[in-house]
C-alpha positions in Angstrom: 0.0 0.2 -0.1 2.9 2.5 0.8 4.5 1.8 -2.7 1.2 2.7 -4.6 1.3 6.2 -2.6 4.8 6.7 -3.4 4.3 5.7 -7.2 1.4 8.3 -7.4 3.3 11.2 -6.1 6.4 10.9 -8.5 4.0 12.6 -11.3 3.3 15.3 -9.1 6.5 15.8 -8.2 7.9 15.9 -11.8 5.1 18.6 -12.4 6.3 20.8 -9.4 10.2 20.4 -10.6 9.2 21.3 -14.2 7.4 24.6 -12.9 10.1 25.3 -10.7 12.6 24.6 -13.5 10.2 27.2 -16.2 10.3 29.9 -13.5 14.0 29.8 -12.8 14.7 30.2 -16.9 12.0 33.1 -17.2 13.0 35.2 -14.2 15.9 36.9 -16.1 13.7 37.8 -18.6 10.7 39.5 -16.5 14.0 41.3 -14.3 15.3 42.7 -17.7 15.8 46.5 -17.8 14.5 48.2 -21.1 16.8 51.0 -22.4 15.2 54.5 -22.0 12.8 55.9 -24.5 12.3 59.3 -25.7 9.9 61.5 -28.1 9.2 64.8 -28.7 6.1 66.8 -28.3 6.0 70.2 -30.4 3.2 72.6 -29.2 4.1 75.2 -31.3 3.2 76.3 -34.7 6.8 76.3 -36.0 9.2 73.6 -36.7 11.5 72.5 -34.3 14.9 70.7 -34.2 16.0 69.2 -31.0 19.5 67.6 -30.2 20.0 65.5 -27.3 23.7 65.5 -26.7 25.6 63.2 -24.6 29.0 64.3 -22.6 30.6 61.5 -24.5 29.2 59.6 -27.4 26.8 60.2 -30.5 24.2 63.1 -30.5 20.4 62.0 -31.3 18.9 65.0 -33.7 15.0 65.1 -34.0 14.5 67.3 -36.8 11.9 69.3 -38.6 9.1 68.3 -36.0 6.0 69.8 -37.8 4.0 72.2 -35.4 1.5 70.3 -33.0 3.1 67.1 -34.0 4.6 64.3 -31.8 7.4 61.9 -32.7 7.9 58.1 -31.7 9.9 56.9 -29.1 13.3 56.2 -29.9 15.3 54.4 -27.3 18.5 56.1 -25.7 21.4 55.0 -24.0 21.3 55.5 -19.8 23.0 59.0 -19.5 22.6 62.5 -18.4 21.9 64.7 -22.0 22.1 68.4 -22.7 19.0 69.1 -24.8 18.7 71.7 -27.1 15.6 72.8 -29.0 16.0 75.0 -32.1 12.7 77.0 -33.3 12.5 77.8 -36.8 12.5 81.4 -37.2 13.7 82.4 -33.7 17.5 83.4 -32.3 16.8 82.2 -28.9 17.3 78.2 -28.2 15.7 76.6 -25.4 18.2 74.5 -23.3 17.9 72.1 -20.5 19.7 68.7 -19.2 18.2 65.4 -17.8 19.2 61.9 -16.9 17.5 59.1 -19.0 17.0 56.0 -16.8 15.9 52.5 -17.5 12.6 51.5 -17.6 11.6 55.0 -18.2 10.1 57.0 -21.1 10.7 60.7 -21.6 8.8 63.4 -23.2 10.3 66.2 -24.6 7.6 69.0 -24.4 8.1 72.4 -26.5 5.4 74.8 -25.2 4.4 77.5 -27.1 5.9 80.0 -24.9 8.3 83.4 -25.5 11.2 82.8 -25.1 11.0 79.4 -26.4 11.0 76.5 -23.6 11.3 73.2 -23.0 10.4 70.4 -20.6 10.6 66.8 -19.6 7.9 64.5 -19.0 8.8 61.3 -17.1 5.6 58.5 -18.5 
């Protein structure tokens, strides 16, 4: 009688072992960090150009963003960026700094202000 009980528990133990192995294999995927993402929202009527500049590395450009337009998200590296906004037909630029962190999305918002300004909205 004891032997029969032991044989019945083997499939249950195998199922638990299978579930535990799958969980261990999937855990790194659930904990993987995503690169930061940035997009530009132009609330002005004029075209704008936005540059994201890192102290070291390449510059990311969002060129000719139309009035009222919002770009798609672009992945960026985790870093501190200088953000420079040029508005078509104006000589004054808007500049700010921000740090892009993993698992975050950032909106670079250029409102209709005089002089031009820029703010970062974390989503």
